[in-house]
Structures are given as structure tokens and as C-alpha cells.
C-alpha positions as CSV (number, residue, x, y, z in Angstrom):
1,F,-11.7,6.3,16.1
2,Q,-13.3,8.1,13.1
3,I,-10.5,7.1,10.7
4,R,-11.0,3.4,11.7
5,N,-14.7,3.6,11.0
6,I,-14.1,5.4,7.7
7,S,-11.7,2.8,6.6
8,K,-14.5,0.2,6.8
9,L,-16.4,2.3,4.2
10,R,-13.5,2.5,1.7
11,K,-14.7,-0.4,-0.5
12,M,-18.2,0.9,-0.6
13,V,-17.7,4.5,-1.7
14,T,-15.8,6.2,-4.6
15,Y,-12.5,8.1,-4.0
16,G,-14.2,11.5,-4.2
17,E,-16.8,10.5,-1.6
18,L,-14.1,9.0,0.6
19,E,-12.2,12.3,0.4
20,M,-15.3,14.3,1.4
21,I,-15.9,11.9,4.3
22,V,-12.3,12.2,5.6
23,H,-12.5,16.0,5.2
24,A,-15.8,16.2,7.1
25,F,-14.8,13.9,10.0
26,V,-11.1,14.4,10.3
27,S,-9.6,17.4,8.5
28,S,-12.3,19.8,9.5
29,R,-11.8,19.0,13.2
30,L,-8.0,19.4,12.9
31,D,-8.5,22.8,11.1
32,Y,-11.1,24.0,13.6
33,C,-9.5,26.6,15.8
34,N,-6.0,25.7,14.5
35,S,-4.7,29.0,15.9
36,L,-4.9,27.3,19.3
37,F,-2.3,24.8,18.1
38,T,0.5,27.3,18.5
39,C,0.6,26.8,22.3
40,L,0.8,23.0,22.0
41,N,3.9,21.3,23.1
42,K,5.9,19.0,20.8
43,R,4.2,15.8,22.0
44,E,0.7,17.0,21.6
45,F,1.5,18.4,18.2
46,A,3.0,15.0,17.2
47,R,-0.3,13.3,18.2
48,L,-2.2,15.6,15.8
49,Q,0.3,14.8,13.1
50,V,-0.3,11.1,13.5
51,V,-4.0,11.6,13.0
52,Q,-3.4,13.6,9.8
53,N,-0.9,11.0,8.5
54,S,-3.3,8.2,9.1
55,A,-6.0,10.1,7.2
56,A,-3.7,10.6,4.3
57,R,-2.7,6.9,4.3
58,L,-6.4,6.0,4.2
59,L,-7.0,8.2,1.2
60,T,-3.9,7.0,-0.7
61,C,-4.2,3.3,0.3
62,T,-0.6,3.2,1.5
63,H,1.0,1.5,4.4
64,R,2.9,3.0,7.3
65,R,6.2,1.7,6.1
66,A,8.1,3.0,3.1
67,P,6.1,3.3,-0.1
68,D,7.0,1.3,-3.2
69,Y,8.5,4.2,-5.0
70,I,10.9,4.8,-2.2
71,K,11.8,1.1,-1.8
72,N,12.5,0.9,-5.5
73,L,15.2,3.6,-5.2
74,I,17.3,1.3,-3.0
75,Q,18.9,-1.8,-4.5
76,P,20.9,-4.4,-2.7
77,Y,24.6,-4.7,-3.8
78,V,25.1,-7.8,-5.9
79,S,28.6,-8.7,-6.9
80,T,29.4,-10.2,-10.3
81,R,31.8,-12.7,-8.5
82,S,32.0,-14.3,-5.2
83,L,33.4,-12.0,-2.6
84,R,33.7,-12.0,1.2
85,S,31.6,-8.9,1.3
86,S,28.6,-10.7,-0.3
87,N,27.0,-11.5,3.0
88,L,27.4,-8.0,4.5
89,N,23.9,-6.7,3.6
90,L,25.3,-3.8,1.6
91,L,23.3,-1.5,-0.7
92,M,24.4,-0.4,-4.2
93,V,25.5,3.3,-4.2
94,P,24.5,4.7,-7.6
95,R,26.8,7.0,-9.6
96,T,25.5,10.5,-9.9
97,L,26.0,13.2,-12.5
98,F,25.8,16.2,-10.3
99,K,27.7,16.8,-7.1
100,T,25.2,19.3,-5.8
101,R,21.9,17.6,-6.5
102,G,22.8,14.0,-7.3
103,D,25.1,13.3,-4.3
104,R,22.5,14.8,-1.9
105,S,19.5,12.8,-3.2
106,F,17.9,10.1,-1.2
107,R,18.8,7.5,-3.8
108,A,22.6,8.3,-3.2
109,V,22.7,9.2,0.5
110,A,20.6,6.4,2.0
111,P,22.8,3.5,0.7
112,R,25.9,5.4,1.6
113,L,24.7,5.9,5.2
114,W,23.5,2.3,5.4
115,N,26.8,0.9,4.2
116,E,28.7,3.0,6.8
117,L,26.8,1.3,9.7
118,P,28.7,-1.6,11.4
119,C,27.9,-5.0,10.1
120,T,26.4,-6.1,13.5
121,I,23.7,-3.4,13.2
122,R,23.0,-4.1,9.5
123,S,22.5,-7.8,10.1
124,L,19.9,-7.4,12.8
125,D,16.4,-9.0,12.2
126,C,14.3,-7.5,14.9
127,I,13.3,-3.9,14.3
128,D,13.2,-3.0,18.0
129,T,16.8,-4.3,18.5
130,F,17.9,-2.5,15.4
131,R,16.5,0.8,16.7
132,K,18.2,0.3,20.1
133,Q,21.6,-0.6,18.5
134,L,21.3,2.3,16.0
135,K,20.6,4.8,18.8
136,T,23.5,3.4,20.8
137,H,25.8,3.6,17.8
138,F,24.9,7.3,17.1
139,F,25.2,8.1,20.7
140,K,28.7,6.7,20.9
141,L,29.7,8.7,17.7
142,A,28.3,11.9,19.2
143,F,30.0,11.6,22.6
């Protein structure tokens, strides 16, 4: 509730003032008696994390979805000639210089994992259907 009200003030105050307001109304309440948070279960702790994340998004003016700097790391695969795989929604897997650091980076791992998904899952438009199909796919792989 407080974060929603503070977001209405964002255009009227400077960044420093906004930071102080967020700290006064949100962060201070999360920090108050934080030793009591050790007995919280996972669900209650996740609710606190949602509040903290939304306060951070308010300060950084970012959206809930992937930020631009992450979206720019992933490029769609574009072939130089017409291939049957052109319509498979593949991502370009970059070449890396180091096996230990480069192959484990988000930039290299994310497209590799995406390309390993079945075409039926990669071509889904609805995010809810995508999540359900992805969960089913991983469940079948595990069991």
C-alpha cells in the first residue's frame, strides 16, 4: 500500500528524496525486528521479498520483467540463407573464450537451454500456457 502511494510522488520529488521516503516507509519497517524473520516459513518470507523487490523497482524505475541489459544479452538466431529451422524461434548461442567462465555465463547458457526446449513449447504465445507446458516438460524429464 505504501509503495503504491509513494509511486505517485515519484515525479514530484528528486531521486534522493524518493530514496529517503522509501527507506522511511518501507525499508525501515522490513528492518525493524528482522531477527524475528528467522522463524518465518518460506511463503511468508517470499511475501516480504516481494515488497522489497517492488520498492527496489520503484527506485530504479524498472519493470517486473527482464531489464533491458538482460534482454540485450539474448539475440534471436538469424540465418544468412533460408533454412527449415528459420521458424523454430531459436536463439543465437555466442562463442565463448573461456570454458570455465564463458560457457557458464547467462549469455551462453540461456540460449542453449532455450534451444533445447521442444519446438511446441518455444512457439507458445500465452505465458500461462508456456509455464504449464514447461513445468510438464521438466517433470517428464525428471521422472
